N, C-alpha and C positions, 0 to 999 in steps of 0.2 A: 405419369409424372415425367416431365422433360428433363434433359440433362442439367440445365441450369438449376432447377429445383433440387435435383439430387445433390448437386455440389453444395448448395446452401444448407440442405439438411445435414450433409456430412460435416460441414464446418460447425454447425450448431451442436451436433452430437459430440464433436471433439471438445468443444468449449464446456459442455455440461457433463463430461464423463468423469469428473472428479479426479482420482489418482490413477485411473486406468490409462495404459499406454495405447495409443492408436496410431495408425499409419496415415500421415497427412497426404500421402500420394494417392490414396484410394486403391481399390482392387485392381483397376485396369492400368494404373500408372499414368503419369502426366509428362508432357514434354517439358523441356527445360524452361521455355518461355512461360508456359502456363504455371509451373511451380514458382517461378520468379514473381509473376504477377500476384499469385495467391499470397506468397510471403510478404510482398510489398503491401498488399491490402491489409493483412493482419497487423503488420507493424504500424501502418498508418492509423488503423483503428485503435491500437493500444495508445499511441501518442495522443490521438484526439480525446479519448476517454480520460486519460490520466491528466493531461494539461487542462482540459475543461473542468475536471473535478476540482483541481487546485484553485483555479480562478473563481469557480462558483462558490467554493467554501470561503475563500477570501472575501467575496462579496457579501455572503451571509454573516460572517463573523465581524465584518467592518461596518455593520449597520449601526449608525449612531443613534437611531431611534429605539433600538432594542439591543442593549448590551447584555446578552444572555448566552455566552458560549457553551455552557453546560447543557442548556435547554436545546440548543441546535444539535449538539452531539447526541443527546438522548433521543431526539426525534429521528435522527438518521439511523440509530440502532433499531427503533421501532419499524421504520421503513424496511430495513433489512429482514427482520423477522417476517413481516407481511409478505415480502417478495419470496422468501423461502417457502412459505405456505402456497403462494400462487404458483411458483415453479413446480412444486410437488403436484398440485392439481393439474397443471398443464401436462406434466409428464404422464399422468394417468390417462388424460384425454388424448394425447398425441404421443404415444410411446415410440413411434418410429422417427419422430422429429426431435423430441426432447428427452434426455435421460437425466433425471434428478432423483437422488435418494429419498426414500420415505423418511420423514422427520417427525416422528411422534415423540412428544415430550416424556422423558423418563427422569424422575427425581434423582435416582442413584447416579445416572450419567451426568446430570446437571451438577451434583455435588463433586464428582470427580473432575469436572472441567472448571469448577469454581476458582481454584488458585490461578489458573491461566486467565480467567475472566477479570480478576482483580488487576493483573498486569495489563490486560487488554484495555481496561478502562483508563488506566494511567497513560497508556500509549496514545490512544485516540484523543484523550483530553489534552495532554501536553502538546501533541501535534497541532491541534486546532488553536490552542493558546499561543503557541510559537508563531503560527501563521498569522494570527490576529495582530500580534505586536510587531512582527518584523516585515510583513508583507511578502509578496511572491518573489521579488527580486533577490532578497537575502535569504529566502527560505532554504535553498539548497545548502548554503554554507551554515546557516543557523542550526540545522539539525543533521550535520554531516558526520557526527562522531559515532554513529551506530556501529560502523566497522571496527572502530577502536574499542568500543565496549564489548563487541563480540569476542575479541581477543582476550580482553581482561576478564570478562565473566566466564568465558569458557575455561580459563585457567583456574579461577577462584572456585567455581561451582563444579565443573566437570573434570578438573585436573588435566585438561588437555593443553599440551604445549604448542607453540606456534613457531614456524621457521623464521630464520633471520630475515629472509626476503619479505615475508608477510609483515613482519614488525617494521621494516624499513618503509613499506607502503603506508602503514599506519602513521609513521613519522611524517610522511609527506602530507597526509590528510590533516594531522594536527597543526603542521606549519601553515597550511592553507586556511584552516579555521582561525588561527590567531591573527594571521595577516588580514583576513576578511573582517574580523572584529575591529582591528585597528583602523582599516580603511573606512569601514562604515562609521566608526566613531569620528573620523576626520571630516566626514560629510555632515555631521551633526544629526544624523537620522538613526543612530544606533539606539536600540531599546535593550537595556540590560535585562529587563524582565523577559523579553522575548528570547534572548540568548539563554537565560536560565531555564526557561521552559523547553528550549530546543535541546539543551544538554539532557534534561530529564526525559524528553521524548526519545532521544537516541538510546539512553540506557534502557528504557522500557521496550524499545524495538528489539534490542538484543535479548532481554529477558523473555520477551514474547516468543522469540524463535526457540530458545532453550526449553521453555515450558511447553511449547507446542509439541516438540518431539516426545515429551514425557506423557502427554495426555492423549496423543493420537490413538493408542490402542483402545481407549475408552469409547471412541466413536468409530471403531472398525477401520481406522486409517483413512476415513473419508473427510476431506477438507470442507465439504459443504455441510455435513452434519456438525462439524466443529464450529463453523461459522454460525449455524443456527443456535446451538447451545450457548456459544459465547455471547451472542447478541441478546438472547432471552435473559441470561444472567445479568448482562449489562443493563438491560431495561429496568430490572428490579433494583439493582444496586445504585443506579443513577437517581432513582426517585427521591431518596432522602437528600442526596447531594444537590439536586435541583431546588428542593424546598429550602435547604439551609443556606444556599448561596444567594437566595433572593431572586433567582431567575424567574421563578413562577409568579412572584409578585410583579416583576417588571413586565411579564407577558400580559398579566391582567390589565395593566395600565397602558398597553401598547395601542396606539391609535389605529393600526392596520390589522387588528386582531381578526376582523371578519373579512379581510381582503383575500380573495381566492388567488390572486397573483402571488402574494407573499407565501401562502402555503404551497402553491405550485412550485415555487423556487426551492422551498425547504424539502419538498418531496423529491424534486429532481436531484438535489444534492445527495439525498440518501440513495436514490436509484443509481447514480454514478458511482457512489462508494461501493454498492453491491456489484456493479458491472465490472469494476476494475479487477475483481477476482477472476471473472470469466476471461477477459481479454489477456490477462497475465498468463493464465493457463494455456490459452489459445496460441499466444506468441511462443511460449516454450515448446509446445507440441509441434509447431510448424518450423521452428529453428532449433534452439538448444538452450539450456540454462545459461551458458556463457554468453551466447548471442543476445539473450534476453537482458542480461545485466549490462552489456555494451549498449544495447538499444535504450535501456533505462537511463544510462549515463548521458547519452546523446540527447535524450528527451529532456533531461534536467537542464542541460546547457541551452537547448532551444527555449525552454520555459523561462529561463532567466533572461535571455535576450528579448523575448516577447514582452516580459514584464517591464524591462528597462525602456524599451521603445514605447510601450503603451503609456507609461507614466512620464514620458519625455524627460527621463533622468540623464544626468551626465556623470559617468563613472570614470575613475582614474585607471591607468594601466595596471597599477598594483591591485586594485579592486578586482579587475578581470583576472589577474594572475592568481589571486586567491581562489577564485572559482575553478580555474584550470587545475590548480594543485589539488583541490578537493576531488574533482571529477577524475583527474588523471590518477591520483593515488587510489581511488576506489576501483577504477578499471584495472589497474595493475594488481591490486589485491585479489580481485576476482580471477584474473589470469593465473596468478601464482597458485591460488587454491585449486583451480581447475587442473593445473599440471600435477599438483601433489595428489589429487584424487585419482588421476589416471595412473600414477606410478604405484599407488597403494593397491596390492593384489587382493586385499580382503574387502575392498569397498565394492558395493553393488551399484552400477551406474544409475539405474532407476531411482534407488534410494537417494543417491547424491543429488539427482535432479529435484527430487521432492524437497530435500533439505534446503536447496537453493531457492525453490519456489516460495516456501512459506515466509521467510524473512523479507524477500523481495516484494511479495504481494502486500504484506502489511506495511512495509516501508513506503510503498507508493500511495496507499489509500489515504492516509491522514484522516481517516474517518472510521 
């Protein structure tokens, strides 16, 4: 096996290693230029997967011939479960290349994960409904309150207090949110339904992070096992919702039901939702949790610009200011919390990294 193949296999092992910490420099070390190239490639991969996933979901949810958002979300959960099985199989066939945990279904574990799965369903459903109603350009602002809910729910549920600096950052985010709603309303394109779903999605993202920490011991602390059980539970819980919402009936009358192109796009959307977990972990391992959050903020800004340019929209200075307030407040909050973690002697850095990974990963997927 040549050096290039070794490098690729090393990167894949890092992406698939779950919660284990690995050295991105490899055993022999790399030059500064090579490390910079690798980091740049990983960040570019993260941006590509994340932005493509959002636009692809928007395309699927904005299908006027098939208004079935719950069905789309359910199908993507099914794709995730199938991919977990596939990755487990590939891990057994190519253990030197892919490291993926064994995921055998256990009813007791499934019951322990169930409370999180209920929140998970709310998060991915409201994320998709927000995206469906507000579009990609306003999506960042529309569901920007997850940080604010993190502070509120951490106090209400976990009795954790927050520093004044972090609260001020939340104030900036709130100000950007309300300014964005006001400016979007002035353009005549504001969807209050989308804003409502965005607020609910933000609350669920925060609850998801809190419940994730509580149920991680049930899956041996492995994020991929958690993803498997979460999506298996979601597939079961979604079935009655899909039937009651009428999405199944609309699918039966869909003119492109037998179109392989349509199902290919649906499957691709699920695959990108699965892939975002890998590239998120990969970016954190090659950089740091703080750098990952900064990269995510910059990605959200680029995503907004791409959406505005693609739709040939004209936005006011205050509209762009609202986006900068939301993104700037989120970045400042991440920086403040990072400093507080470093000052706290009882915090374990790897645990801190994992805590920051989980909400960030789910916040990005939208699926």
